[in-house]
C-alpha positions as CSV (number, residue, x, y, z in Angstrom):
1,M,46.7,87.6,-3.6
2,R,45.2,88.7,-0.7
3,K,43.0,86.8,1.8
4,V,39.6,88.4,2.5
5,L,37.0,87.6,4.9
6,V,33.8,88.6,4.0
7,V,30.9,88.9,7.0
8,D,27.5,89.8,6.4
9,D,24.3,87.5,7.1
10,E,22.7,89.6,3.8
11,R,23.4,86.7,1.3
12,D,23.6,89.3,-1.5
13,I,25.9,91.3,-0.1
14,T,28.2,88.8,0.2
15,R,28.1,87.9,-3.3
16,M,27.9,91.6,-4.4
17,L,31.1,91.8,-2.6
18,A,32.8,88.5,-3.7
19,R,32.4,89.7,-7.1
20,M,33.8,93.1,-6.5
21,L,36.8,91.1,-4.8
22,Q,36.9,88.6,-7.8
23,S,37.1,91.3,-10.2
24,Y,40.6,92.7,-8.4
25,N,41.7,89.2,-8.6
26,Q,41.5,88.8,-4.6
27,H,40.7,85.3,-2.8
28,H,38.0,85.6,-0.3
29,R,36.0,83.5,1.9
30,R,32.4,84.5,3.2
31,A,30.8,83.8,6.4
32,N,27.4,84.6,7.6
33,N,27.5,85.0,11.5
34,G,29.6,85.2,14.2
35,E,30.2,81.5,14.9
36,E,31.3,80.8,11.4
37,L,33.4,84.0,11.4
38,S,35.4,82.7,14.8
39,A,36.1,78.8,12.8
40,I,37.4,80.8,9.4
41,M,39.9,83.0,11.7
42,V,41.3,80.3,13.6
43,R,41.7,77.8,10.4
44,E,42.7,80.3,7.8
45,H,44.0,83.7,9.4
46,P,42.5,86.0,6.5
47,E,44.7,89.3,5.7
48,M,41.8,91.2,5.8
49,V,38.2,91.2,7.1
50,L,35.1,93.2,6.0
51,L,32.3,92.9,8.9
52,N,29.0,94.0,9.2
53,I,28.3,95.4,12.5
54,K,25.0,93.7,13.0
55,I,25.8,89.6,12.7
56,P,23.7,86.8,14.1
57,T,25.6,85.1,17.0
58,M,27.9,87.9,17.9
59,D,27.8,91.3,16.7
60,G,30.8,93.1,14.8
61,I,32.0,94.9,18.1
62,S,32.5,91.7,19.8
63,V,34.4,90.0,17.1
64,V,36.7,92.9,16.9
65,H,37.4,92.8,20.8
66,R,37.9,89.1,20.7
67,M,40.4,89.5,17.7
68,K,42.3,92.1,19.1
69,Q,42.9,90.0,22.2
70,D,44.2,87.0,20.1
71,P,47.9,87.4,19.6
72,L,47.7,85.8,16.2
73,L,44.6,88.2,14.7
74,Q,45.1,91.4,16.3
75,R,47.0,93.0,13.3
76,I,44.4,91.8,10.7
77,P,42.8,95.1,8.9
78,I,39.1,95.0,9.8
79,I,36.7,97.5,8.0
80,I,33.5,97.6,9.3
81,A,30.4,98.4,7.5
82,S,26.9,99.2,9.0
83,A,23.4,100.7,7.6
84,Q,22.4,101.7,11.1
85,D,22.2,105.6,11.4
86,T,22.0,105.6,15.5
87,E,24.0,107.7,17.4
88,E,25.3,104.3,19.2
89,S,26.0,102.8,16.0
């Protein structure tokens, strides 16, 4: 069973993704902001991260950069999602 960390500040989205993961028998944890994400990453070392690009306290890009600098976290697959449609995004 894969440990998946779902990170989004919209609780409806994290609940929906959690239900989907449960239907595939995947263990999951939820985080609502960058601080929660950092604490869970260090403590639990998930096997995959589903990450919204816009989250409070630390944006998704900063999270990715931080993970890639940490030898214990840099190989964890990350799926980034965003509802933003600007060129910069």
